[in-house]
Structure formats: structure tokens, C-alpha cells
C-alpha positions in Angstrom: -25.0 82.7 -53.6 -26.3 79.0 -53.7 -29.7 78.4 -52.2 -30.2 76.7 -49.1 -31.3 72.9 -48.3 -33.4 74.0 -45.5 -34.5 77.2 -43.8 -35.8 77.5 -40.2 -35.5 78.7 -36.4 -35.2 82.5 -37.3 -34.1 85.2 -34.9 -35.3 88.7 -36.0 -34.6 92.0 -34.6 -35.9 95.5 -35.8 -32.7 97.6 -36.1 -33.3 100.4 -38.5 -34.1 97.2 -40.9 -35.3 93.9 -40.1 -32.0 91.6 -39.7 -32.6 88.1 -39.5 -30.6 84.9 -38.5 -31.5 81.5 -39.4 -30.5 77.9 -39.7 -29.8 76.7 -43.3 -27.6 74.7 -45.2 -25.8 76.5 -48.0 -23.6 74.5 -50.6 -21.1 77.2 -50.5 -20.3 76.6 -47.0 -16.7 75.5 -46.0 -18.0 72.9 -43.8 -20.7 70.3 -44.5 -23.5 70.7 -42.0 -25.9 73.2 -40.4 -24.8 76.9 -41.2 -26.5 80.3 -40.0 -27.5 82.5 -42.5 -28.2 86.2 -42.4 -30.2 88.4 -44.5 -31.9 92.0 -43.8 -35.3 93.8 -45.1 -37.0 97.2 -44.7 -40.2 95.2 -44.3 -41.0 91.8 -42.4 -42.7 90.7 -45.4 -39.3 90.9 -47.6 -37.7 90.7 -49.9 -34.8 89.8 -47.7 -31.3 90.0 -48.9 -27.6 89.9 -47.9 -26.2 92.9 -46.4 -25.0 95.1 -49.1 -25.8 92.7 -51.9 -28.7 91.4 -53.9 -28.0 87.8 -53.0 -30.8 86.2 -50.9 -28.6 85.6 -47.9 -25.0 85.2 -46.8 -23.3 82.5 -44.5 -22.2 84.4 -41.3 -21.3 81.5 -38.9 -20.7 77.7 -39.7 -18.9 74.8 -38.3 -15.0 75.1 -37.5 -14.0 71.9 -39.3 -11.1 71.5 -36.6 -12.9 68.9 -34.2 -14.4 71.6 -31.8 -17.8 71.1 -30.2 -19.3 73.0 -33.4 -17.1 71.4 -35.7 -19.8 70.6 -38.1 -23.2 71.8 -37.1 -24.0 75.4 -36.3 -27.8 76.1 -35.9 -30.7 77.7 -34.0 -29.4 81.0 -33.6 -30.5 83.6 -31.0 -29.2 87.0 -31.4 -29.6 89.9 -28.9 -27.7 93.3 -28.7 -26.3 94.7 -25.7 -24.5 97.9 -25.4 -23.5 97.9 -28.9 -22.3 94.2 -28.9 -24.1 91.5 -30.5 -24.4 88.1 -28.9 -25.7 85.1 -30.7 -26.6 81.8 -28.7 -26.5 78.7 -31.0 -27.0 74.9 -30.9 -23.9 73.0 -32.1 -22.9 69.4 -32.9 -19.6 68.0 -33.5 -20.8 65.4 -36.1 -23.9 63.2 -36.6 -22.7 60.6 -34.5 -21.4 62.3 -31.6 -22.8 60.6 -28.4 -22.7 63.9 -26.6 -25.4 65.2 -28.7 -26.0 69.0 -29.1 -24.3 71.6 -27.0 -24.8 75.5 -26.8 -22.3 77.9 -27.6 -22.2 81.8 -27.7 -20.3 84.2 -30.0 -19.9 88.1 -29.9 -19.9 90.4 -33.0 -19.7 94.4 -33.4 -21.9 94.1 -36.8 -23.9 91.0 -36.7 -21.9 89.7 -39.5 -18.5 89.0 -38.1 -18.4 86.7 -35.2 -16.0 85.6 -32.6 -16.4 82.5 -30.3 -16.4 83.1 -26.7 -15.6 81.1 -23.7 -12.2 80.0 -25.4 -14.2 78.5 -28.0 -15.7 75.9 -25.7 -19.5 75.1 -25.2 -21.3 77.1 -22.5 -24.0 74.4 -22.0 -23.5 70.6 -22.3 -26.2 67.9 -22.1 -27.1 67.2 -18.5 -27.5 63.5 -19.0 -29.8 63.2 -15.9 -32.3 61.1 -17.5 -32.4 58.7 -20.8 -35.8 60.0 -22.5 -35.1 58.2 -25.6 -34.3 61.5 -27.4 -30.6 61.7 -27.6 -30.8 65.5 -29.3 -29.0 67.0 -26.1 -29.0 70.5 -25.0 -29.9 73.3 -27.8 -32.3 75.4 -29.3 -31.5 78.4 -27.1 -33.6 81.8 -26.9 -32.0 84.9 -25.3 -33.3 88.2 -23.7 -31.6 90.9 -22.0 -33.4 92.2 -18.9 -32.4 94.4 -15.9 -28.5 93.7 -16.6 -29.1 90.1 -17.2 -28.9 87.6 -19.8 -32.1 85.3 -19.6 -31.5 81.9 -21.5 -34.3 79.6 -22.4 -33.3 76.1 -23.9 -34.1 72.6 -24.6 -32.4 69.6 -22.8 -33.6 66.4 -23.8 -31.6 64.7 -20.9 -32.5 67.0 -18.3 -34.4 65.6 -15.0 -37.4 68.0 -15.8 -37.7 67.1 -19.7 -40.8 65.1 -20.5 -40.9 61.5 -21.8 -40.2 62.4 -25.3 -37.5 64.9 -24.3 -39.6 68.0 -24.7 -39.3 71.0 -22.1 -37.6 74.2 -22.0 -35.3 75.7 -19.1 -34.5 79.1 -17.9 -30.9 80.4 -16.9 -30.0 83.9 -16.1 -26.5 85.6 -15.5 -25.1 89.2 -16.2 -22.3 87.0 -17.7 -23.0 86.4 -21.2 -21.1 83.1 -21.4 -23.2 81.7 -18.4 -19.8 80.6 -16.6 -20.2 82.6 -13.5 -23.3 84.0 -11.3 -26.0 81.7 -12.8 -29.3 81.4 -11.4 -31.8 79.0 -12.5 -35.5 79.1 -12.5 -36.6 75.9 -10.2 -40.0 74.8 -8.6 -38.9 77.0 -5.7 -38.1 80.2 -7.8 -34.8 81.6 -8.9 -32.1 79.7 -7.2 -28.0 79.6 -7.8 -27.2 77.0 -10.1 -26.2 73.7 -9.0 -25.8 70.3 -10.8 -29.0 69.1 -9.3 -31.2 72.2 -10.2 -29.8 73.0 -13.4 -32.6 71.2 -15.3 -35.0 70.4 -12.7 -38.1 72.7 -13.5 -39.7 72.7 -16.9 -41.0 75.9 -17.9 -42.6 75.5 -20.8 -43.5 72.1 -22.6 -42.2 72.4 -26.2 -39.3 72.1 -28.7 -37.6 75.2 -30.4 -39.5 78.1 -29.0 -38.6 81.8 -29.0 -39.2 84.3 -26.4 -39.3 88.3 -25.8 -40.3 90.8 -23.0 -43.1 92.9 -23.2 -42.7 96.0 -21.2 -46.2 96.9 -21.7 -47.5 93.5 -20.0 -44.8 93.2 -17.6 -44.5 89.6 -18.6 -42.6 87.3 -21.0 -44.1 86.1 -24.3 -43.1 82.7 -25.6 -43.9 81.5 -29.1 -44.2 77.9 -29.2 -45.1 75.5 -32.2 -47.8 74.1 -30.0 -49.7 70.6 -30.1 -50.3 71.0 -33.8 -49.4 72.6 -37.0 -52.4 74.7 -37.2 -50.7 77.6 -35.4 -47.9 79.1 -33.0 -49.1 79.2 -29.3 -48.2 82.1 -27.4 -47.5 81.5 -23.4 -47.3 84.4 -20.9 -44.8 84.0 -18.2 -45.0 86.4 -15.0 -41.8 88.4 -15.0 -40.6 87.3 -11.5 -42.2 84.0 -11.2 -42.2 81.8 -14.4 -44.6 79.4 -12.7 -47.3 82.1 -13.0 -49.1 82.6 -16.2 -50.8 85.9 -16.0 -52.9 85.7 -19.3 -54.6 82.9 -21.3 -52.6 81.4 -24.0 -53.0 82.8 -27.4 -52.6 81.6 -30.9 -51.0 82.9 -34.2 -52.7 81.3 -36.9 -51.1 79.6 -39.9 -49.3 76.4 -40.8 -45.8 75.9 -39.6 -43.0 73.4 -39.8 -40.3 74.2 -37.0 -38.9 76.9 -35.1 -40.9 80.2 -34.8 -39.1 83.3 -34.2 -40.7 86.7 -32.6 -39.5 90.1 -34.2 -37.9 92.1 -31.2 -36.1 95.1 -30.2 -32.2 94.4 -30.3 -32.5 93.5 -26.4 -35.2 91.0 -27.4 -37.8 93.1 -25.9 -41.2 93.6 -27.7 -41.5 96.4 -30.2 -43.1 99.7 -29.4 -46.5 100.3 -31.2 -46.2 102.7 -34.3 -49.7 103.8 -33.5 -48.6 105.5 -30.3 -51.2 103.1 -28.1 -48.8 102.1 -25.4 -51.2 99.2 -24.6 -50.8 97.8 -28.1 -48.0 94.8 -28.5 -47.2 94.0 -31.8 -46.6 90.3 -32.3 -44.7 89.3 -35.7 -43.7 86.0 -36.2 -41.6 84.5 -38.7 -41.4 80.6 -39.2 -41.0 78.0 -41.9 -44.1 77.1 -43.7 -43.4 74.0 -45.8 -43.0 70.3 -45.2 -39.7 69.0 -44.5 -37.1 70.1 -45.1 -38.5 73.2 -43.9 -38.4 75.9 -46.1 -39.9 79.2 -46.9 -39.7 81.5 -44.2 -42.8 83.6 -43.9 -44.3 86.2 -41.5 -47.5 86.5 -39.8 -48.3 89.5 -37.5 -51.0 90.5 -35.0 -51.5 93.0 -32.3 -52.3 92.0 -28.8 -54.6 94.7 -26.9 -53.9 95.3 -23.2 -56.4 98.0 -22.8 -53.8 100.3 -20.9 -53.4 103.8 -22.4 -50.1 105.7 -22.5 -52.0 108.3 -20.0 -52.5 105.4 -17.3 -49.2 104.2 -17.4 -46.3 105.5 -15.0 -43.3 107.7 -16.7 -41.0 104.7 -15.9 -43.0 102.2 -17.9 -43.3 104.4 -20.9 -39.5 104.8 -20.7 -39.2 101.0 -20.8 -41.2 100.8 -23.8 -39.3 103.1 -25.9 -35.8 102.2 -24.6 -33.1 102.5 -27.3 -35.6 104.0 -29.3 -35.0 107.5 -31.1 -38.3 109.8 -30.4 -39.3 112.5 -32.7 -42.2 114.9 -31.7 -43.6 118.0 -33.7 -41.4 121.1 -32.4 -39.4 119.3 -29.8 -35.6 118.1 -30.2 -34.8 114.7 -31.7 -34.1 112.3 -28.6 -32.8 108.9 -27.7 -34.1 106.6 -24.8 -31.2 105.9 -22.6 -31.3 103.9 -19.5 -34.7 105.2 -19.2 -33.8 108.8 -19.8 -34.4 111.1 -22.6 -31.2 112.3 -24.1 -32.1 115.3 -26.5 -29.5 115.5 -29.4 -29.0 118.4 -31.7 -26.8 116.6 -34.3 -28.5 114.3 -36.7 -25.2 112.2 -37.2 -24.9 111.9 -33.7 -28.5 110.9 -33.4 -28.0 108.3 -36.0 -24.9 106.7 -34.2 -27.1 106.1 -31.1 -30.2 104.4 -32.5 -31.5 102.9 -35.7 -35.2 102.9 -34.6 -36.9 106.1 -34.8 -40.2 106.6 -34.3 -42.9 109.6 -34.2 -44.6 110.2 -30.9 -46.9 112.9 -29.6 -45.3 115.5 -27.5 -47.2 113.7 -24.4 -45.4 110.5 -24.8 -42.2 112.2 -25.4 -42.5 114.5 -22.1 -43.6 111.3 -20.2 -39.9 110.1 -20.7 -37.9 111.5 -17.9 -35.5 114.3 -19.0 -31.7 113.0 -19.0 -29.8 115.7 -20.6 -29.1 117.6 -23.9 -26.2 116.9 -26.2 -25.3 119.9 -28.2 -23.3 120.1 -31.2 -19.7 120.6 -30.7 -20.2 119.4 -26.9 -17.1 119.4 -24.5 -15.6 115.9 -24.2 -13.3 115.1 -21.2 -10.7 112.6 -21.5 -8.0 111.1 -19.1 -5.6 108.6 -19.2 -7.0 105.1 -18.4 -10.5 106.6 -18.3 -13.1 106.9 -21.4 -13.6 109.8 -23.0 -17.0 111.4 -22.0 -19.4 114.2 -23.1 -19.7 116.6 -20.4 -23.5 117.4 -20.1 -26.2 118.7 -17.6 -25.0 119.6 -14.2 -21.2 118.9 -15.1 -22.3 115.4 -15.5 -20.1 112.6 -17.6 -21.7 110.4 -20.2 -19.0 108.1 -21.2 -18.4 107.5 -25.1 -17.8 104.1 -26.6 -16.4 105.3 -29.9 -14.7 108.0 -31.6 -16.9 108.3 -34.4 -19.5 109.7 -32.1 -17.1 112.4 -31.0 -16.3 113.3 -34.8 -19.8 113.2 -36.0 -20.8 115.6 -33.1 -18.1 117.9 -34.1 -16.7 117.7 -30.6 -13.0 117.5 -29.4 -11.3 115.8 -26.5 -10.0 118.0 -23.8 -7.5 116.2 -21.5 -7.7 116.6 -17.9 -6.0 114.6 -15.0 -7.6 111.6 -13.3 -8.7 113.4 -10.1 -10.6 116.0 -12.2 -12.2 113.4 -14.5 -13.4 111.6 -11.3 -14.6 114.6 -9.6 -17.7 114.6 -12.2 -20.7 112.5 -11.4 -21.0 110.0 -14.1 -24.0 108.9 -15.8 -25.1 106.3 -18.7 -22.6 105.1 -21.3 -23.3 105.8 -24.8 -22.8 103.2 -27.3 -22.1 103.5 -31.0 -24.2 101.4 -33.1 -22.4 99.8 -36.3 
């Protein structure tokens, strides 16, 4: 595959392998302009390659070429996976002289490779045009997190009322709607408020361009990676979970030169990774960033661990469960388990286990047992189905755990038994189980 003219603004998740999407420009693209590229690796230090290929990357998203808001340029991706579906937020530009400037779009995918534009193919955020800072970039550089059933989106708007004189500044919205077309709350100088035109970009949360963030369950705080005031390092800011005006910890620094757009390696839901040393108070911070002068090239990795000084033994069970959400737990002499909605689902069949998690981690029995027990899924477990209702495993205490795909049923050597609607609904319903591609 042809080489990219530049590489920056990566978004990276650990999902069995390190999956990375970033902004580049590949001559093989169908539309001239910024492309969103993808590559993966077994190590954050590489080598990275296209999925199923030795090519250095593949184009997975680019401009439409049909005159849409993302006609020519798609850039600055931020990818989060929620309930088995990938969502990608991205900056877009119709053409280089478009007076509207950059806007933000969102697309979804079952596998992180094949994408469908959401919101009927329209932008989800346009520049506010609330002030003229002299910077006509617009609204873009999105960074997304999924927390407590809501998407949190941090983004730049150089025309927002709260932007600084050079257009710098990050604004934060949240909504249970991934397209941010309904139920949107905005963080303001008075805290979280329902979105209005007046408050939509009134409060600057972080001073900077092209930041990335994640949520740390160990700290109970957001970690923001910011290019900082100089090229000597990437600054880490810490924001309170509920009040983004509060910085519970002093800023930190990830050393090393950069040129544009850091990305923090995260879980698929954009939370901090769990420590592989079974130290619950240790937060791995791995940053990917471009390291060469303009045009930015050579994405590189640098990592450090933050030490909170908190042990697993001193954490409540709910916090330990949050640290390992989505992980597969493997402890000596105990059944393999996946943490689903803060509970331990013990799984007998290894194929079914692999359908539900790609991130397996070895833990001591003390950590394993600290995650509250949810249920046990045995090989050949009974599945109940009813017209108009999802198939569901019938597990402990006659509870139903709905299933998102038939593959999980097949891999578990189970069969669907059909019941009437009233019988299905008579069972208590627990968490849904989502297959991973």
C-alpha cells in the first residue's frame, strides 16, 4: 500500500491487539484530502500492520467526494466501542476554502474497519460562530469516552464563546445518544446543564488543541493528554469525575518531543487499562504521538505508570469491578470469567469466552473474588427465545441474559428453546451479552 504523506492524531485501544486509527493522507485514496488510516500490532511499540496483511496500514474512512460536509477531508478520529459497536468521531471539511470550517461527524462499525455514517450523513457539531478569534479552523479534534451509559465528547471550537484569543480551548458535552442530537448536557461554569445555543461552548475545560482523554476508574478522574505549551513533552491534566472545574491532582508530564495530536492507549470504552502487575493503584499511561517536524510523521509510543498508592485490598469491590470491566479474568484453579456490568460471569466454554472478551488478564484469586459474582454460563446452557424478543441464556436463579449474536449460542453448543412471550417476560432480565468481532 502507498505510504502516507503525514501521520498524526491517533486513537488507540487494546482489544486483544493494539488497534490504532489516525489521520493521514494515502495517495491510494479515492478522494484527495485527509484519510483515516488503520493498523494493529501485538505491541504498542509495533510493528503495526493492516488487518490480515503485512501492509503498513489501510484506509478505512475517507471523504465522500459527493459534496457532503465530509466531502474532502476526514481526520482526527476518536474511536470507542460500546456494546459491541464501534463509534468513530472525526473532524471533517468539505474543501480547503469552505467558509464554514471544520465540523464533526460520527460513524459506526461492527468491526472497526467498515464504517457507516450516522445522523443521516450530516455533521453532528458545527462551528458555533460565537466570536472571531482569527482562527477559522472551526469545530473538530473530537475525543470520546463512554461512562455510566453516556458518551462524553471533548472537542475544539475556535469560534466558541469560551475559546481563547488564538482559538484554543476544549469544550465537553455528554449524551446517551451517540449522535448528540438529543438529551445533550454541556459542562458550563455552573456545572452540567442542558444544552442551549448560549451555553454550548461557553466554558473552556482545557486550554489546548488536539487533546485526547480517558477515564481512570482507579483515580475516579479523567486524564487528559495535552500537547502542552512546548514540544518538550505531553502534559497530563486530571479532571474530577463530576466537576470538570476541579483538578484533583497536579499536572504531570510525559517526556519526549512531539509535533501534533497525542493519543492515550485505552480500553475499548476509553477507560484506562488495568495494570498487568495486579496493582490496582497503578495506572498505565501509554501515549502515541507523531514525533517528527512538519509534516508530522513517525507515530511513536512512550509509556509511564502513575502510582496512586492505593492497593487492591483497600478498594471497594465496585471499584475493582470497574477497573476490570470487559476484561477476561484468569485465576489459578478458578473458572475463566468476564466482567460484565460490574459482575463476574463465569464461563465454561473457551470459545464462548473469546466471543465476549479479547482482553484476558491473569489475576490472583483475591482480585477475582473481589468482583461480585453474577452467574455461571455452562457449555450447552439453555437458551430461551420468543417472537419479538432476544434469545437469552437462562442462568442462575432463572434469570435471562440476552444475547446479541447467534455465534455465541453456537460456540457454546447451546440450542434455542422457543417459549411464549408471557413466559419469557416472567423471568428477571440481567445484563445483555455482546459478541465481539
